[in-house]
N, C-alpha and C positions, 0 to 999 in steps of 0.2 A: 440607542446604545444599550437602554436599561435591559430591553428583551433579549438583547444579544448577550449581555452578561450574565443573565437568569438563566437562558434557556440554552443557547448554543454554546458559550463557554464552557460550562461544567460537562458537556459532553464532547467538547473538543478535548478536553483533559484526557479522556479515553484514548483519543486519537493520539496524544502525546505517548500515553503507555504503547500504543500500537507502533510508532514510529521507533521510539526507543528499543523496543524488543526485537524489531526487524533490524535495526543498524548495529546493535550490539555485537552480533555475530561476526560482521566485517571487520570489526576493531579486535575481538578476541579470539576470531576463527584460527588464526595462525598459532596462538598460544595453546588452543585446544586440540589442534592437530599434533603439536610436540607431546604435550601431556598425556593425551590419550593415545597417540600413535596412530592416527587416522589418515587414511588415503584421501584424495580429492573426492572419490564416490562416497566416500563414509561421511566427509566433510559435507557434501552436497545433499545427503540423505537426513543428516542431522537438521541443516535447515530447512529442507523439504517438510520435515515430519511437522513443524510449525504450521506450514502452508496447508499440510494435508487436514489436518484439524480445523483451520481457519476456513478452508473449503467446504468441510463437513457440516458445519455449523450453519453455513449461509442460509440455506432453505428454512430449516425451523426456526432461525433467528428472524427471517424476513415475517413468517406468519406470526410469531410472538410479538414483534414491533407492531404490526397491524392490528393486532387483537388486545394487546396489554399495554401497549405505549412505550415511549423511551425510558420513563423514568425507572419503572418497574425494571424491564428487561437490562437494562445499564447498570443498575445498582447491584443486580445479581451477578452480572457479567465482570464487573469490576472486581468483586470479590473473588471470582473462579479466576481471574488473573493474577491476584496477590497469591493465591495458592500455588498457581504454576511459576512463579517467580520463586517463592520460596522452595518448591522442589528443586529448582536449577540450584539454588546456592547451597542445599545439603546434598546434591548429586554426587556419589562416590565413583561413578564411572558414565561412560557414553550411553548406555542404556537409561540410566537413571535421568540423565540429562535430557535426552529424548522424551521421555514421559513429561519432565516438566515444561518442555517447550511445547508437547502437545497441548498440555492443559492451559499455558498460555494461548496457544491460537484460539482455543474455544474461548477464553476470557475476553480477548481483545476482537473479536469476530465483528462486532456490530459498532466499531469507532466510527466508520464514516456514514454507515446505512442510518444509524440513530439520529446523527446530524441532520441528514437528509429526510428523514422522516419528519422530524420534530420541525424543521425550516418549514417544510411542505404545508405542515398543519397550520405553522402560526405567523408566516409571512406570505406577501402577495408573491404569485409566481415569477415575476420579472427580476425579484431580490433573491430569489433560492441560490441560483449560482454564486452572487457576490458574498452572500451571508456564509454559503457552504467553504467558498475559498478562504474566506476569512478565519473559519474555524480549523481548516486545514493546514492554515499558515500557524495557528498555535500549535496543532499537533504536531508539525514539522519539526517544531523546537524541541521534540522529543529525540529525533534523529540527530539534532546538533548536540544534545546534552550526552548522547551516547558516542561522541567521538573525542574532542579536545578535554572536555570536562571529565569524562569518565577516564581518558588516559591519565590525566593528572591525578585522579584518585586511585588509579590500580595498584601503584606502590603501597599506598596507606591501607586499601580495604581488599585488595585482589579481585579476581572476577566474581568471586562467591559473595562477596561483599556488595558489589555492585548490583547483584541480582537481590540480594536482601534489602537494598535500599529502594528498589522498584518495588518491591512487595508491600514496604510501609507506604510508599506514594500511592499504590493501587487501593489501599483501605482507605486512605484520606479520601481519594477522588469518589470512592463508592458513598461514602458519607455526604460530600459535598451535593452529588445528583441527588440522591434522595431528599435533601432539604431545601435545595435550589428549586427545582422543577415541578410543574403541575402535570398531571396524567393527560390533560388536554386543555385547549384554549376555552375560553367561556362561549357557550352556545355550539360547542361542538358536538354534532349528533353522529355517534359512531354508526358504523354500518350494521345491519342486523346480523346477528350470530346464527352461523350455520355450523353443521357437523365438519369434524376434522378433515375428512375428506373432501369436502366442499372447499374449504380453506385453502387445502394442498392443490385441488384442481385449477384454482385461481391463475396459478402458474402457468398452464396451458397457453391461453391467448397471449401471455406475455413473451413467451419462447417462440410464437408464431407471427408475432406482429412485425409487418414488414421493415419498419423503422428500427427494430430490435435486431431482426435479422441483417440490416444493412451495415449499421455503424459498431455494433457491439465487438465484432471480430476487431475491429482497429481500436477501439477503446481498451479492449483484454489486453492486447499487445502494447499499446502505449502505457497503461499503468503497470504492467508487468514488468515492464523494463526496470523500474525503480525498485519493484520488489526483489528482482533476481540480483541487480548489481548492489544497491545499498544494502539489501539483505545479506549478501555475502561475497559476491566474486569482485567487486570493485575493491575490496582490501587485498586480497591474493593477486590479482591484475597488477596492482601499484607496487607491490614487492618484487613481482617475478619479471614483468615486463619493464616498469618505469625504473625499478631498482632503488625503491624508496625503503627506506629504516622504519622503525614504528612510529617515532615522533613525527616524521614528515608524511606518513600514513594519515597519521591523525588529523594532520592539517587539511590534507586533501578531501579527507572524509566530512570534516567540519564544513568545508566550502561546498561540497555535494548537499549536505543537510541544508546549508542556508539557500540554496538553489531551489530546493525542495519547498522551503518555506516562502520565499519571495514569489517562486513560480505558483504556488497554490493561490496566493492573495492576489497575484496579478492576472492570472489565466480567469480567476471568478469575476474580478471587476470587469475585466475585459469583455468576457462573454455575455453579463449583464448591460453592460453599456451597449455593445453591439446590437444585441438581440432588441433592446428597446428602440434601437434606430432600424429596425428592419433585417438585420442580418441573420442567417441561420445560427441557431444556439451551437451546431457543431463547427462553426468555423474556426474557432480558437483551438480547439483539441487537434483538429486536423492540420493546421499548421504546424503545432507543438510537434507531431509526429513525424510530419517532414523534415524538420529541423533537426529532431533527434536520429532520424534514418542519415541525414548527413554527417553529423557528428560521429555516429558508429563507422562510417566510412572512413574518417579520419584517423579514428582510432587504429582500425585495421592497416590502413596503408602506410601512413606517417605519425605512429604515436607520439604525443607532445613529449620533450625530455625535461625541459626546466620546470621545476615546482611553479613557478607562478603560471606558465602555460597549463601546466595539469590542473592546477586549481580552476582557472579558468574554464577549462573544458570540462571537467566534471560538473561545475557548477552550471554552465548552461545545458549539459545532459540532463542533469535534475530538473533545472528551470521548466524545460521543454516538456518532461515527463509528468510534471505535475499539474498539466492541464487535463489530465484524465478526469478528475472529479467532475469538471464542468461538462463532460461528457455522459457522464451518469445523470447529471441535472437535465440535460437537453433531452435523453431518452425518458426519463420520468415525467417530462411534460405530456408525453403523448398519453400517460394515463390520468387517473384521479388519485388524490391525496390518499383516499383510502387504500391503494395498492402501493403507496411509495416505498414503503419498507420491501415489499416483496420485489418490485422492480430492481431496487439497488443491490437487493441480496442477488437476485437472480444474475446480474451482471458482475457481481463482485465473486460469485462462486464459480462462474465460467472460468474468470480471469484466473483464479488462485489455482484451478485445475491446471492451467497453462502454466503458473509459475511454478508447481511442484515438478511437472515434467521437466521445464528448463531448468530447475536448480539441479535436478539429479542428471540429466543429459549433457550439461555443460562439464559437470565433474566427470564422467565418463568419457567424454572427449579428451579433457586433459589427462587422463590416465592412459591414453593411448601412446604417449610419449613417456620416455624414462624420467624419473625426477630428477632434478638439479642437484649438483653438489651440496647447494645450501638447504637442500629440502623441498624446494619450490618445485613449480610445475614448467615445462618449455613453454617459450613466447609463442613457438608457432601453433600449440594447442589452443592457445586464447585466441588467436586471430580465426580460426577456423569455428571456434564456438561462438565468437560474436558474428561471424559470417551467417550463422544459424540464425541469429535474431534479426539481422539485417533483411535476411530473405522473408522471414514472418511479417517484418513490417511491412516490406514491398507487397507481400502477397494481400495483404488486409487492407492496404490502400487501394490497391487493384479490384478487390473484391467491393469496397464501398463505393466505388466509381462504377463499376459494372453494374452492381445492383440498383443504384440509382437511375442508370440509364434505361432499366428494364421495368421501373416503375412509372405509372402515371404522375403527371405533375402535382396532382393535389396530394399526393401520397409520399411523393419524395422526400 
């Protein structure tokens, strides 16, 4: 417990910022659309630029984590996130706000990967999923903060004040990481330093590894769903399909964030428990993906109407989607701890490219129908957009099954 508080918890605080910065747009997105006269595509692009920066930083961050460690890398990145939040608070228009979101995306880009890297260095292999899940649970509280608590503060602070508050928090977290962590465990022997080209070339065997190729598409889609919907489109869906006002939307988004928090903790614990008893470390993520697939079909065919049912349905959607980090840990176990940062960022970079495409594609699909009288988007467009993500989930599950059937038993 002491090592968790000293190592994992400060790094989880950056994931807190990560979750908050992703969830905040789902809450204030409708306000920004009105204030800056944004279309669905514009709003999707504003959300997506955050993930462009997030994705572009992944491979460099992976190399940096493996070479310099989580302490130094995360201190610098937390301060970068603080600068991004400050730019958002001062933004006079959508372009400046987009720039702030881009800088923020760079700053929080190692939130999960730094935890995985540090946990792989400091703890036994079978405990990595559980400890990472516990850290993601702490991080998911940031998503909860960006719902009802922020909604209650908006009349006092405004959306700009909310970003300013996040900037101050990021500075405090940078100091916490610097003074709490050590660069490496006692007795840790760092791998021999090579040239930068050789360090980057280490990504090649990762991307070609059969286990990576088999399961990463499914992990990408599973983790990406929470980025896509919590990051933006759950809020407009609740307004335009479910017909909820601002206060009710904040309640459902709070339940969504709660599902992410509890799901992250539960999935990590379950994955470690089952793996210690001989089960595949990918069992829990694949079960979560199957359940999320069924929930999306429910949203398309018969969207829940009552507030309590909406809270439950989106809670379960987030709960199931939060098993993605257990998949990161499962793939990472096929490689040595010296590559842990690069394996995690390879998965995350690929996933974030998918998120960028989906954020914009959903907005483009919604723009195919005329705006409603209230300024929202047609419910039919949401059904078609969610149908796209359902197809992606089905295809990635089929790929995992098909690729497994083609592998020798020793490599499956």
